[in-house]
DOFIVO-691522 format. One record per residue (C-alpha): residue number from 1; residue in one letter; x, y, z. Coordinates in Angstrom, 2 decimals, padded with zeros to 5 digits. Example, Ala and Ser with C-alpha at 12.3 -4.5 7.8 and 13.67 -1.06 7.14 Angstrom:
2
+-----+------+---------+---------+---------+
! seq ! type !       x !       y !       z !
+-----+------+---------+---------+---------+
!   1 !    a !  012.30 ! -004.50 !  007.80 !
!   2 !    s !  013.67 ! -001.06 !  007.14 !
+-----+------+---------+---------+---------+
//
This chain:
420
+-----+------+---------+---------+---------+
! seq ! type !       x !       y !       z !
+-----+------+---------+---------+---------+
!   1 !    m !  002.81 !  000.57 ! -036.86 !
!   2 !    n !  004.14 !  001.45 ! -033.51 !
!   3 !    n !  004.67 ! -001.22 ! -031.17 !
!   4 !    t !  005.48 !  000.63 ! -028.26 !
!   5 !    p !  002.76 ! -000.06 ! -025.71 !
!   6 !    l !  000.23 !  002.51 ! -025.35 !
!   7 !    a !  001.19 !  002.93 ! -021.59 !
!   8 !    e !  004.83 !  003.74 ! -022.44 !
!   9 !    r !  003.82 !  006.25 ! -025.24 !
!  10 !    m !  001.90 !  008.04 ! -022.80 !
!  11 !    r !  004.56 !  008.35 ! -020.48 !
!  12 !    p !  004.83 !  012.02 ! -019.67 !
!  13 !    t !  008.08 !  013.96 ! -019.57 !
!  14 !    r !  007.31 !  016.61 ! -017.56 !
!  15 !    l !  005.69 !  016.84 ! -014.03 !
!  16 !    e !  002.96 !  019.30 ! -014.75 !
!  17 !    d !  001.57 !  016.60 ! -017.27 !
!  18 !    l !  001.42 !  013.96 ! -014.64 !
!  19 !    i ! -002.33 !  012.71 ! -013.97 !
!  20 !    g ! -002.77 !  012.15 ! -010.03 !
!  21 !    q ! -000.12 !  013.11 ! -007.30 !
!  22 !    e ! -000.94 !  016.70 ! -007.27 !
!  23 !    h !  000.70 !  017.00 ! -003.56 !
!  24 !    l !  003.97 !  016.20 ! -005.69 !
!  25 !    s !  003.39 !  017.61 ! -008.92 !
!  26 !    s !  002.16 !  021.21 ! -007.71 !
!  27 !    p !  004.46 !  024.03 ! -008.19 !
!  28 !    k !  004.39 !  024.76 ! -004.52 !
!  29 !    s !  005.68 !  021.13 ! -003.30 !
!  30 !    f !  009.27 !  020.18 ! -002.62 !
!  31 !    l !  009.64 !  017.61 ! -005.30 !
!  32 !    f !  008.52 !  020.25 ! -007.94 !
!  33 !    k !  010.82 !  022.87 ! -006.92 !
!  34 !    a !  013.71 !  020.13 ! -006.12 !
!  35 !    i !  013.27 !  019.02 ! -009.94 !
!  36 !    k !  013.13 !  022.41 ! -011.24 !
!  37 !    s !  016.30 !  023.53 ! -009.33 !
!  38 !    g !  017.93 !  020.70 ! -010.59 !
!  39 !    n !  018.90 !  019.78 ! -006.73 !
!  40 !    v !  016.98 !  016.27 ! -006.63 !
!  41 !    p !  018.09 !  014.29 ! -003.53 !
!  42 !    s !  017.94 !  010.49 ! -003.38 !
!  43 !    l !  014.55 !  009.65 ! -002.52 !
!  44 !    i !  012.60 !  006.80 ! -002.26 !
!  45 !    l !  008.80 !  006.30 ! -004.19 !
!  46 !    w !  006.36 !  004.39 ! -002.11 !
!  47 !    g !  002.88 !  003.90 ! -003.74 !
!  48 !    p !  000.54 !  000.86 ! -004.98 !
!  49 !    p !  001.08 ! -000.30 ! -009.04 !
!  50 !    g !  000.58 !  002.03 ! -011.86 !
!  51 !    v !  000.36 !  005.58 ! -010.14 !
!  52 !    g !  003.48 !  006.82 ! -011.31 !
!  53 !    k !  006.69 !  005.86 ! -009.53 !
!  54 !    t !  008.51 !  005.02 ! -012.67 !
!  55 !    t !  007.01 !  007.66 ! -014.58 !
!  56 !    i !  008.43 !  010.38 ! -011.85 !
!  57 !    a !  011.80 !  008.88 ! -012.16 !
!  58 !    n !  011.92 !  009.17 ! -015.91 !
!  59 !    i !  010.75 !  012.91 ! -015.36 !
!  60 !    i !  013.34 !  013.41 ! -012.77 !
!  61 !    a !  015.99 !  012.48 ! -015.23 !
!  62 !    n !  014.60 !  013.87 ! -018.45 !
!  63 !    e !  014.03 !  017.71 ! -016.31 !
!  64 !    i !  017.24 !  017.58 ! -014.92 !
!  65 !    k !  019.36 !  016.31 ! -017.92 !
!  66 !    a !  021.02 !  013.82 ! -016.11 !
!  67 !    p !  022.53 !  010.39 ! -016.76 !
!  68 !    f !  020.13 !  007.90 ! -015.83 !
!  69 !    y !  020.37 !  004.40 ! -015.25 !
!  70 !    t !  017.59 !  001.69 ! -014.31 !
!  71 !    l !  018.16 ! -001.55 ! -012.33 !
!  72 !    s !  015.38 ! -004.00 ! -011.40 !
!  73 !    a !  015.54 ! -005.75 ! -008.27 !
!  74 !    i !  014.13 ! -008.77 ! -009.79 !
!  75 !    s !  017.09 ! -009.30 ! -011.92 !
!  76 !    s !  019.92 ! -007.19 ! -010.89 !
!  77 !    g !  022.34 ! -008.21 ! -008.27 !
!  78 !    v !  025.35 ! -006.38 ! -006.01 !
!  79 !    k !  027.65 ! -006.72 ! -009.57 !
!  80 !    d !  025.17 ! -005.08 ! -011.50 !
!  81 !    i !  025.05 ! -002.15 ! -008.71 !
!  82 !    r !  028.83 ! -001.71 ! -008.58 !
!  83 !    e !  029.11 ! -001.54 ! -012.50 !
!  84 !    v !  026.76 !  001.57 ! -012.41 !
!  85 !    i !  028.73 !  003.21 ! -009.64 !
!  86 !    e !  031.79 !  002.50 ! -011.26 !
!  87 !    k !  030.27 !  004.33 ! -014.48 !
!  88 !    a !  028.79 !  007.09 ! -012.26 !
!  89 !    k !  032.20 !  008.06 ! -011.10 !
!  90 !    f !  033.27 !  009.58 ! -014.27 !
!  91 !    q !  029.63 !  011.55 ! -014.79 !
!  92 !    q !  027.89 !  014.16 ! -013.21 !
!  93 !    g !  024.75 !  013.75 ! -011.25 !
!  94 !    v !  023.97 !  010.30 ! -012.04 !
!  95 !    v !  020.62 !  008.96 ! -011.19 !
!  96 !    l !  019.91 !  005.14 ! -010.44 !
!  97 !    f !  016.41 !  004.30 ! -010.31 !
!  98 !    i !  016.04 !  000.47 ! -008.88 !
!  99 !    d !  012.51 ! -001.05 ! -009.30 !
! 100 !    e !  011.13 ! -002.94 ! -006.49 !
! 101 !    i !  014.01 ! -001.75 ! -004.33 !
! 102 !    h !  012.17 ! -003.71 ! -001.52 !
! 103 !    r !  013.01 ! -006.64 ! -003.31 !
! 104 !    f !  016.74 ! -006.04 ! -002.71 !
! 105 !    n !  018.62 ! -007.83 !  000.14 !
! 106 !    k !  020.24 ! -006.57 !  003.01 !
! 107 !    s !  023.86 ! -006.98 !  001.15 !
! 108 !    q !  022.54 ! -005.22 ! -002.15 !
! 109 !    q !  021.10 ! -002.33 ! -000.50 !
! 110 !    d !  024.56 ! -002.17 !  001.53 !
! 111 !    a !  026.33 ! -001.77 ! -001.67 !
! 112 !    l !  024.35 !  001.49 ! -002.82 !
! 113 !    l !  025.07 !  003.14 !  000.77 !
! 114 !    g !  028.64 !  004.63 ! -000.17 !
! 115 !    a !  027.94 !  005.79 ! -003.55 !
! 116 !    v !  024.72 !  007.66 ! -002.19 !
! 117 !    e !  026.36 !  009.19 !  000.91 !
! 118 !    k !  029.08 !  010.59 ! -001.32 !
! 119 !    g !  026.73 !  011.45 ! -004.08 !
! 120 !    v !  028.29 !  009.50 ! -006.80 !
! 121 !    i !  024.56 !  008.64 ! -007.55 !
! 122 !    r !  021.29 !  010.01 ! -006.75 !
! 123 !    l !  019.24 !  007.16 ! -005.83 !
! 124 !    i !  015.65 !  006.85 ! -006.80 !
! 125 !    g !  013.97 !  003.65 ! -005.41 !
! 126 !    a !  010.24 !  002.43 ! -006.37 !
! 127 !    t !  008.58 !  000.36 ! -003.95 !
! 128 !    t !  005.05 ! -000.97 ! -003.36 !
! 129 !    e !  005.72 ! -001.98 !  000.14 !
! 130 !    n !  006.40 ! -000.03 !  003.17 !
! 131 !    p !  010.05 !  001.33 !  003.34 !
! 132 !    s !  010.07 !  001.49 !  006.92 !
! 133 !    f !  010.03 ! -002.49 !  006.63 !
! 134 !    e !  011.66 ! -003.17 !  003.71 !
! 135 !    v !  014.54 ! -000.60 !  003.26 !
! 136 !    n !  017.68 ! -000.46 !  005.38 !
! 137 !    a !  017.59 !  002.04 !  008.35 !
! 138 !    a !  020.91 !  003.24 !  006.99 !
! 139 !    l !  019.87 !  003.58 !  003.55 !
! 140 !    l !  016.52 !  004.84 !  004.01 !
! 141 !    s !  018.09 !  007.65 !  006.33 !
! 142 !    r !  020.09 !  009.08 !  003.44 !
! 143 !    c !  016.70 !  009.24 !  001.03 !
! 144 !    q !  013.58 !  011.13 !  001.19 !
! 145 !    v !  010.30 !  009.40 !  001.00 !
! 146 !    f !  007.47 !  010.06 ! -001.22 !
! 147 !    t !  004.34 !  008.60 ! -000.72 !
! 148 !    l !  002.08 !  008.11 ! -003.93 !
! 149 !    n ! -001.63 !  007.93 ! -003.66 !
! 150 !    s ! -003.86 !  005.44 ! -005.23 !
! 151 !    l ! -005.79 !  006.74 ! -008.68 !
! 152 !    g ! -009.56 !  007.90 ! -008.39 !
! 153 !    q ! -012.07 !  007.16 ! -010.96 !
! 154 !    a ! -011.74 !  010.77 ! -012.35 !
! 155 !    e ! -007.74 !  010.59 ! -012.76 !
! 156 !    l ! -008.31 !  007.25 ! -014.50 !
! 157 !    e ! -010.67 !  008.30 ! -016.65 !
! 158 !    a ! -008.66 !  011.18 ! -017.48 !
! 159 !    m ! -005.83 !  008.78 ! -018.59 !
! 160 !    v ! -008.16 !  007.18 ! -020.90 !
! 161 !    h ! -009.25 !  010.48 ! -022.54 !
! 162 !    q ! -005.78 !  011.78 ! -022.52 !
! 163 !    a ! -004.77 !  008.89 ! -024.66 !
! 164 !    l ! -007.71 !  008.88 ! -027.07 !
! 165 !    e ! -006.94 !  012.43 ! -027.85 !
! 166 !    q ! -003.34 !  012.81 ! -028.04 !
! 167 !    d ! -001.98 !  009.34 ! -028.74 !
! 168 !    i ! -000.53 !  009.15 ! -032.42 !
! 169 !    e ! -001.73 !  005.73 ! -033.26 !
! 170 !    l ! -005.07 !  005.94 ! -031.47 !
! 171 !    k ! -005.87 !  009.45 ! -033.30 !
! 172 !    k ! -005.72 !  007.72 ! -036.78 !
! 173 !    i ! -008.95 !  006.08 ! -035.88 !
! 174 !    k ! -012.23 !  006.58 ! -034.59 !
! 175 !    v ! -012.83 !  005.54 ! -031.01 !
! 176 !    e ! -016.24 !  005.94 ! -029.42 !
! 177 !    l ! -015.81 !  005.82 ! -025.68 !
! 178 !    k ! -019.45 !  004.67 ! -024.30 !
! 179 !    e ! -018.56 !  002.64 ! -021.00 !
! 180 !    t ! -015.93 !  002.87 ! -018.64 !
! 181 !    d ! -016.56 !  000.88 ! -015.59 !
! 182 !    a ! -015.03 ! -002.32 ! -017.08 !
! 183 !    l ! -011.69 ! -000.63 ! -017.98 !
! 184 !    l ! -011.60 !  000.94 ! -014.46 !
! 185 !    r ! -012.60 ! -002.36 ! -012.56 !
! 186 !    i ! -010.39 ! -004.74 ! -014.29 !
! 187 !    s ! -007.27 ! -002.22 ! -014.33 !
! 188 !    g ! -007.57 ! -001.99 ! -010.36 !
! 189 !    g ! -006.55 !  001.55 ! -010.28 !
! 190 !    d ! -003.34 !  000.64 ! -012.01 !
! 191 !    g ! -002.96 !  003.36 ! -014.63 !
! 192 !    r ! -000.18 !  001.53 ! -016.87 !
! 193 !    k ! -002.58 ! -001.87 ! -016.71 !
! 194 !    l ! -005.74 !  000.81 ! -017.69 !
! 195 !    l ! -003.85 !  002.32 ! -020.81 !
! 196 !    n ! -002.38 ! -001.14 ! -022.00 !
! 197 !    l ! -005.98 ! -002.83 ! -021.41 !
! 198 !    l ! -007.40 ! -000.04 ! -023.33 !
! 199 !    e ! -005.03 ! -000.55 ! -026.46 !
! 200 !    i ! -005.97 ! -004.34 ! -026.28 !
! 201 !    v ! -009.81 ! -003.86 ! -026.30 !
! 202 !    i ! -009.45 ! -001.46 ! -029.32 !
! 203 !    d ! -007.40 ! -003.94 ! -031.17 !
! 204 !    g ! -010.02 ! -006.36 ! -030.34 !
! 205 !    i ! -012.64 ! -004.48 ! -031.89 !
! 206 !    n ! -013.52 ! -005.61 ! -035.54 !
! 207 !    e ! -015.51 ! -002.21 ! -036.59 !
! 208 !    d ! -015.66 !  000.95 ! -037.51 !
! 209 !    p ! -015.98 !  003.43 ! -035.71 !
! 210 !    f ! -014.45 !  001.46 ! -032.57 !
! 211 !    v ! -017.25 !  001.45 ! -030.04 !
! 212 !    i ! -016.10 !  000.74 ! -026.45 !
! 213 !    t ! -018.83 ! -000.82 ! -024.13 !
! 214 !    d ! -018.36 ! -002.68 ! -020.90 !
! 215 !    e ! -019.87 ! -005.65 ! -022.53 !
! 216 !    k ! -017.07 ! -005.46 ! -025.32 !
! 217 !    v ! -014.44 ! -004.99 ! -022.56 !
! 218 !    m ! -015.35 ! -008.11 ! -020.67 !
! 219 !    q ! -015.30 ! -010.15 ! -023.75 !
! 220 !    i ! -012.29 ! -009.15 ! -025.36 !
! 221 !    a ! -010.18 ! -009.23 ! -021.79 !
! 222 !    q ! -011.17 ! -012.79 ! -020.61 !
! 223 !    q ! -009.98 ! -014.00 ! -024.40 !
! 224 !    k ! -006.62 ! -012.07 ! -024.07 !
! 225 !    v ! -006.11 ! -011.02 ! -020.56 !
! 226 !    a ! -002.76 ! -012.89 ! -020.61 !
! 227 !    l ! -001.08 ! -010.29 ! -023.07 !
! 228 !    y ! -000.96 ! -007.62 ! -020.97 !
! 229 !    d ! -000.78 ! -009.57 ! -017.54 !
! 230 !    k !  002.88 ! -010.94 ! -018.36 !
! 231 !    s !  005.10 ! -008.28 ! -016.69 !
! 232 !    g !  004.10 ! -009.08 ! -013.14 !
! 233 !    e !  000.94 ! -007.07 ! -012.59 !
! 234 !    q ! -000.77 ! -010.55 ! -011.79 !
! 235 !    h !  000.96 ! -010.56 ! -008.89 !
! 236 !    y ! -001.27 ! -007.77 ! -007.25 !
! 237 !    d ! -004.48 ! -009.78 ! -008.30 !
! 238 !    i ! -003.10 ! -013.27 ! -006.92 !
! 239 !    i ! -002.58 ! -011.46 ! -003.17 !
! 240 !    s ! -005.81 ! -010.26 ! -003.35 !
! 241 !    a ! -007.54 ! -013.37 ! -004.08 !
! 242 !    f ! -005.55 ! -014.95 ! -001.26 !
! 243 !    i ! -006.48 ! -012.27 !  001.25 !
! 244 !    k ! -010.19 ! -012.93 !  000.20 !
! 245 !    s ! -010.10 ! -016.40 !  000.43 !
! 246 !    i ! -008.69 ! -016.25 !  003.99 !
! 247 !    r ! -011.20 ! -013.57 !  004.42 !
! 248 !    g ! -014.06 ! -016.02 !  003.38 !
! 249 !    s ! -013.06 ! -018.98 !  005.58 !
! 250 !    d ! -011.92 ! -020.93 !  002.36 !
! 251 !    p ! -008.99 ! -022.62 !  003.37 !
! 252 !    n ! -008.65 ! -024.84 !  000.20 !
! 253 !    a ! -008.44 ! -021.69 ! -001.91 !
! 254 !    a ! -006.53 ! -019.70 !  000.35 !
! 255 !    v ! -003.53 ! -022.79 !  000.24 !
! 256 !    y ! -004.03 ! -022.70 ! -003.52 !
! 257 !    w ! -003.16 ! -018.82 ! -003.69 !
! 258 !    l ! -000.68 ! -019.48 ! -001.41 !
! 259 !    a !  000.77 ! -022.21 ! -003.52 !
! 260 !    r !  000.35 ! -019.79 ! -006.76 !
! 261 !    m !  002.59 ! -017.42 ! -004.80 !
! 262 !    i !  005.34 ! -019.62 ! -003.70 !
! 263 !    e !  005.58 ! -021.37 ! -006.93 !
! 264 !    g !  006.22 ! -017.61 ! -008.49 !
! 265 !    g !  009.16 ! -016.99 ! -006.37 !
! 266 !    e !  007.10 ! -014.45 ! -004.07 !
! 267 !    d !  009.17 ! -012.97 ! -001.19 !
! 268 !    v !  008.19 ! -015.03 !  001.70 !
! 269 !    k !  008.24 ! -011.74 !  004.09 !
! 270 !    f !  006.07 ! -010.40 !  001.88 !
! 271 !    i !  003.43 ! -013.07 !  002.48 !
! 272 !    a !  003.78 ! -013.76 !  006.06 !
! 273 !    r !  003.48 ! -010.23 !  006.57 !
! 274 !    r ! -000.12 ! -009.79 !  004.78 !
! 275 !    l ! -000.95 ! -012.72 !  007.09 !
! 276 !    v !  000.16 ! -010.53 !  010.23 !
! 277 !    i ! -002.26 ! -007.56 !  009.15 !
! 278 !    l ! -005.17 ! -009.66 !  008.54 !
! 279 !    a ! -005.04 ! -011.73 !  011.64 !
! 280 !    s ! -006.02 ! -008.36 !  013.21 !
! 281 !    e ! -008.08 ! -006.64 !  010.31 !
! 282 !    d ! -010.29 ! -009.72 !  009.69 !
! 283 !    i ! -010.00 ! -012.08 !  012.94 !
! 284 !    g ! -008.95 ! -009.43 !  015.63 !
! 285 !    n ! -010.57 ! -010.92 !  018.88 !
! 286 !    a ! -012.81 ! -013.30 !  017.33 !
! 287 !    n ! -009.63 ! -015.28 !  017.83 !
! 288 !    p ! -006.81 ! -013.67 !  019.68 !
! 289 !    n ! -004.42 ! -016.59 !  019.06 !
! 290 !    a ! -004.66 ! -015.77 !  015.22 !
! 291 !    l ! -002.24 ! -012.62 !  015.67 !
! 292 !    l !  000.07 ! -014.70 !  017.80 !
! 293 !    l !  000.14 ! -017.40 !  015.25 !
! 294 !    a !  000.87 ! -015.12 !  012.49 !
! 295 !    t !  003.73 ! -013.14 !  014.36 !
! 296 !    n !  005.30 ! -016.29 !  014.83 !
! 297 !    c !  004.98 ! -017.52 !  011.07 !
! 298 !    f !  006.69 ! -014.05 !  010.34 !
! 299 !    e !  009.52 ! -014.40 !  012.66 !
! 300 !    a !  009.95 ! -018.16 !  011.86 !
! 301 !    v !  009.92 ! -017.63 !  007.83 !
! 302 !    k !  012.50 ! -014.99 !  008.10 !
! 303 !    i !  014.47 ! -017.67 !  010.05 !
! 304 !    i !  014.08 ! -020.66 !  007.75 !
! 305 !    g !  013.51 ! -019.09 !  004.24 !
! 306 !    y !  012.26 ! -021.32 !  001.32 !
! 307 !    p !  011.96 ! -024.24 !  000.73 !
! 308 !    e !  010.61 ! -025.30 !  004.31 !
! 309 !    s !  009.09 ! -021.86 !  004.90 !
! 310 !    r !  006.18 ! -023.20 !  002.53 !
! 311 !    i !  004.85 ! -025.70 !  005.77 !
! 312 !    i !  005.07 ! -022.99 !  008.42 !
! 313 !    l !  003.15 ! -020.32 !  005.77 !
! 314 !    s !  000.68 ! -023.38 !  004.97 !
! 315 !    q !  000.11 ! -024.05 !  008.81 !
! 316 !    c ! -000.79 ! -020.08 !  009.58 !
! 317 !    v ! -002.83 ! -019.76 !  006.41 !
! 318 !    t ! -005.01 ! -022.72 !  006.96 !
! 319 !    y ! -005.51 ! -021.77 !  010.60 !
! 320 !    l ! -006.30 ! -018.10 !  009.74 !
! 321 !    a ! -008.99 ! -019.54 !  007.07 !
! 322 !    s ! -010.40 ! -021.60 !  009.64 !
! 323 !    s ! -010.55 ! -019.05 !  012.31 !
! 324 !    q ! -013.65 ! -017.32 !  013.35 !
! 325 !    k ! -014.00 ! -013.97 !  011.74 !
! 326 !    s ! -014.49 ! -009.94 !  013.02 !
! 327 !    n ! -013.30 ! -006.99 !  011.78 !
! 328 !    a ! -014.77 ! -005.08 !  015.22 !
! 329 !    a ! -011.29 ! -003.80 !  016.04 !
! 330 !    y ! -010.54 ! -002.81 !  012.54 !
! 331 !    m ! -013.81 ! -000.66 !  012.57 !
! 332 !    a ! -013.33 !  000.56 !  016.06 !
! 333 !    i ! -009.98 !  002.15 !  014.97 !
! 334 !    n ! -011.58 !  003.56 !  011.75 !
! 335 !    q ! -014.34 !  005.41 !  013.74 !
! 336 !    a ! -012.14 !  006.58 !  016.03 !
! 337 !    q ! -009.84 !  008.19 !  013.82 !
! 338 !    a ! -012.27 !  009.78 !  011.78 !
! 339 !    l ! -013.78 !  010.79 !  015.24 !
! 340 !    v ! -010.33 !  012.83 !  015.92 !
! 341 !    r ! -010.27 !  014.09 !  012.15 !
! 342 !    e ! -013.81 !  015.38 !  012.71 !
! 343 !    k ! -013.86 !  017.00 !  016.19 !
! 344 !    g ! -010.02 !  017.90 !  016.48 !
! 345 !    d ! -007.96 !  017.80 !  019.51 !
! 346 !    l ! -010.53 !  017.35 !  022.51 !
! 347 !    s ! -009.34 !  018.22 !  026.01 !
! 348 !    v ! -008.46 !  015.50 !  028.30 !
! 349 !    p ! -010.96 !  015.61 !  031.27 !
! 350 !    l ! -009.28 !  017.13 !  034.41 !
! 351 !    h ! -009.80 !  014.02 !  036.21 !
! 352 !    l ! -007.73 !  011.75 !  033.65 !
! 353 !    r ! -004.83 !  014.28 !  033.62 !
! 354 !    n ! -001.35 !  013.44 !  035.33 !
! 355 !    a ! -000.60 !  015.69 !  038.01 !
! 356 !    p !  003.29 !  015.57 !  038.37 !
! 357 !    t !  003.61 !  019.53 !  039.86 !
! 358 !    k !  001.71 !  021.32 !  042.77 !
! 359 !    l !  000.55 !  023.77 !  040.18 !
! 360 !    m ! -000.90 !  021.26 !  038.25 !
! 361 !    k ! -002.77 !  019.64 !  041.79 !
! 362 !    d ! -004.09 !  023.22 !  042.46 !
! 363 !    l ! -005.62 !  023.26 !  039.22 !
! 364 !    n ! -007.36 !  019.89 !  039.96 !
! 365 !    y ! -005.51 !  017.83 !  037.52 !
! 366 !    g ! -006.42 !  014.57 !  038.43 !
! 367 !    k ! -008.73 !  015.15 !  041.05 !
! 368 !    a ! -011.76 !  012.84 !  041.64 !
! 369 !    y ! -009.83 !  010.15 !  039.47 !
! 370 !    k ! -011.19 !  006.71 !  040.90 !
! 371 !    y ! -008.38 !  004.00 !  040.94 !
! 372 !    s ! -010.38 !  000.78 !  039.48 !
! 373 !    h ! -008.28 ! -001.49 !  041.55 !
! 374 !    d ! -009.63 !  000.32 !  044.65 !
! 375 !    f ! -013.20 ! -001.06 !  043.72 !
! 376 !    p ! -015.06 ! -004.42 !  043.78 !
! 377 !    g ! -014.31 ! -006.32 !  040.76 !
! 378 !    n ! -011.42 ! -003.74 !  040.01 !
! 379 !    f ! -014.02 ! -001.25 !  038.28 !
! 380 !    v ! -015.95 !  001.62 !  039.07 !
! 381 !    n ! -018.19 !  003.96 !  036.72 !
! 382 !    q ! -016.65 !  006.94 !  035.88 !
! 383 !    e ! -016.06 !  008.77 !  032.28 !
! 384 !    f ! -012.59 !  008.21 !  030.36 !
! 385 !    l ! -014.02 !  010.13 !  027.07 !
! 386 !    p ! -013.51 !  014.34 !  026.44 !
! 387 !    d ! -017.25 !  016.04 !  027.08 !
! 388 !    e ! -018.22 !  016.35 !  023.87 !
! 389 !    i ! -018.62 !  012.62 !  023.08 !
! 390 !    k ! -018.86 !  010.94 !  026.40 !
! 391 !    g ! -020.99 !  008.23 !  026.48 !
! 392 !    l ! -020.23 !  007.06 !  022.95 !
! 393 !    k ! -019.75 !  003.52 !  021.66 !
! 394 !    i ! -016.66 !  003.16 !  019.38 !
! 395 !    y ! -015.81 ! -000.45 !  019.81 !
! 396 !    d ! -018.82 ! -002.96 !  018.79 !
! 397 !    p ! -017.56 ! -006.56 !  019.63 !
! 398 !    g ! -018.67 ! -008.96 !  016.59 !
! 399 !    e ! -020.96 ! -011.70 !  016.56 !
! 400 !    n ! -018.83 ! -014.70 !  017.84 !
! 401 !    a ! -018.13 ! -016.82 !  020.90 !
! 402 !    r ! -015.18 ! -014.88 !  022.11 !
! 403 !    e ! -016.52 ! -011.59 !  021.26 !
! 404 !    n ! -020.08 ! -012.40 !  022.62 !
! 405 !    e ! -017.75 ! -013.11 !  025.88 !
! 406 !    l ! -016.39 ! -009.60 !  025.52 !
! 407 !    r ! -019.75 ! -008.06 !  024.98 !
! 408 !    r ! -021.28 ! -009.54 !  028.24 !
! 409 !    y ! -018.53 ! -008.30 !  030.71 !
! 410 !    l ! -018.59 ! -005.03 !  029.24 !
! 411 !    s ! -022.41 ! -005.10 !  029.84 !
! 412 !    s ! -022.17 ! -006.04 !  033.17 !
! 413 !    k ! -019.75 ! -003.52 !  034.06 !
! 414 !    w ! -021.25 ! -000.47 !  032.15 !
! 415 !    q ! -024.95 ! -001.33 !  032.49 !
! 416 !    g ! -026.07 ! -000.38 !  029.01 !
! 417 !    k ! -024.40 !  002.84 !  029.10 !
! 418 !    y ! -022.77 !  001.72 !  025.45 !
! 419 !    g ! -025.73 !  000.14 !  024.23 !
! 420 !    y ! -024.84 ! -003.74 !  024.98 !
+-----+------+---------+---------+---------+
//
């Protein structure tokens, strides 16, 4: 019997066989052409867990037939980096894959700079975090960044069917796949987690044929989920529970999940950055102080570090969880961006345009614009949106004390124009 996990057995060795990420695997894509030509630059692969970052790194090494070294930022340090670089000096086209490169500190990332710049190694870094924040600017400037997308239902189901039809071990047995909802839901869009869960479920079904239903998946997963969750995937479940607890105004659960992350050695900046995002997305103008506190928390923990930063995080977390909530600002920008994509680049109304030259003034740029501070209450009724969408309400204040105050102010000025 093959003890290699199903996800590893099914890992493709050619870009053409990769499920999902068509923008990278298409024959017209830059990455495809670079791999086929053997001229692959140093690069950063950024995307959610289980969408193909490690697979693409392995495909690159396989296709270009290059010496391939792997380091994990969780367990490796500067000494390990230097050892690989020293070996690479006596080899051609070495590829160094660093998983979770965002966990490397500045000195560790700096240790890569010279080798990457001189072409001693071709670096492939994988990260679930925005590399603009987590990768040193000097190193980032020497790498191409490729964004990987989340896997959709069709792609995840394709992975399941492919495994059942092509895996040597699974082809030995008769599997009847009746339902997939539970498989997809528990795996959370993580392809690696999905395939390993599929294998565990099949191992847990004592019947012939092996009939997979949502009910059986839930029963087996509840008993054996730890078997496939010990390599770090639980990290993403816990941060999800953490964010949802704050959003749900439960400081008790929020501080519990915070403690779980702290005890697990989670990067303090990772936690604090999530709080800054949440302060705007889930609280917004219901309590503008939330963003100020979260931002100050982020700056403070960068200076303090563990163990004392746990106190700062706890203060911020309990405050955010106890604050009134509103996603009105988040919904407003979503609607505005959707409008831009739908309507295209609408013309700026003439009265709002800048008029630095005589020609522009002759063309009525800026004509009829009313300077708000010249009017009582520093307000005058005029249109600021393009003609095609004039009068549209995009920001709808939430139902809470502070935003109700904003609603009353806007209503007094616009006199119902935006539906207040």
